[in-house]
Residue, then its C-alpha position, 0 to 999 in steps of 0.5 A: m120432031f117431038d112427041s108430047r108423050e116423050k120423056i126428054a133430057l136436055f144437055i146444054d154445053g154452056p159456052s157453046l150456047f152462049s157463043a151461038s146465041r151471041s152470034l145470032g144477036f140475042e141473049i138467052d132467057y134460061r127460064r124460057v128455055l125450060e118452058a120451051f122444051r116442056r111444051r114439047g114433051y115431058l122434060l125429065r132432066v136438064y143439065l148445063y155444063t160450064a167452067v168456072i173461074e174461082d176469083d172475085a171477078h166471077k162472083s156473079m157467075r156463082s150467083w147465076i149458077d145458084w139461080l139455075d140450080y134453084n130453077g130446075y137445072q142440074v148445073v155441072t161445073k169444073v174449075a177452069v185452069k188458067f195458063t199461058d200459051f206458047a205465044g204468051q197469051q193468057k188462056i183458060k182450059g175447062n172442057m166438059a165434054l166427058e162429063l156431058a157424055i157420061d150423063a147423057m149415056e146414063q140418062a139414055s136408059n131413062v128417056d126417049h129423046l135426048v137434046i144436046v145443045t152444042g155444035d162441037s164434033v167431039f160429040l159425034a161418037l156420043v150421038e152415035a152411041i145413044q142412037r145405037k141404044g134406040r134413042k132419038v137425038s136432036v142437036v141444037s146449034t146454028m148454021l146461020s153464023r159465019p162460019p157455022m157453029v155446028a160441025d157438019d158431021l154432027r148435024r148430019q148424024a143427029d136425028h134432028f137438027i134444030d137451028l137456034a135461030t128458030l127458037q129465038h122467039e121462044i127463048a130470047r130474053e126480052p130486050s127490056k129485061y136484058r137492059a135492066a139486067e145489064a144495068g143491075r147485073s142480076a144473076p140470071a143475066a150474068t151468065g159467065n159463059s163469056i169466059r173463053v174456054q179452050d178445048s182439052 
């Protein structure tokens, strides 16, 4: 699946990764994510996409984003838009599929293998376009949740599908660290990806 000589770029749909890991019952250790993919090849770029809410309640998310920036991630954010739907419920809109797709197409000329962490079928056309450029594409999500979090057409189109559950032993936050982070709300633990984001 991976060749140690490959140049790899990693594209993480933040809310998708958060939801998938939560459905599997573990927290992500973002430092260990980098280590896991550096073991698989030459990790050239790592992007993480997430919507942010600009209010006092989410200051911890800004600290988390700063931590990611400092530790090797290129974080791409968009200010989420709050709105009330037809049923009178508060929703948040902050889809970042376009930003991810643009960055992936740009990096397709520089790397051998693109890893996209998402289960959303909106990325099917992107995967097909990258493959037409002769690049390998892996998709990371999970089929073990109920319902599965990866769209079947996206999973089938990818050159490789990696179930997040198979990476758990490499990228999960250690329980003791998670408890300490929850008690102190340290920056890496306060992912902020728990905000509910509605697709555009």
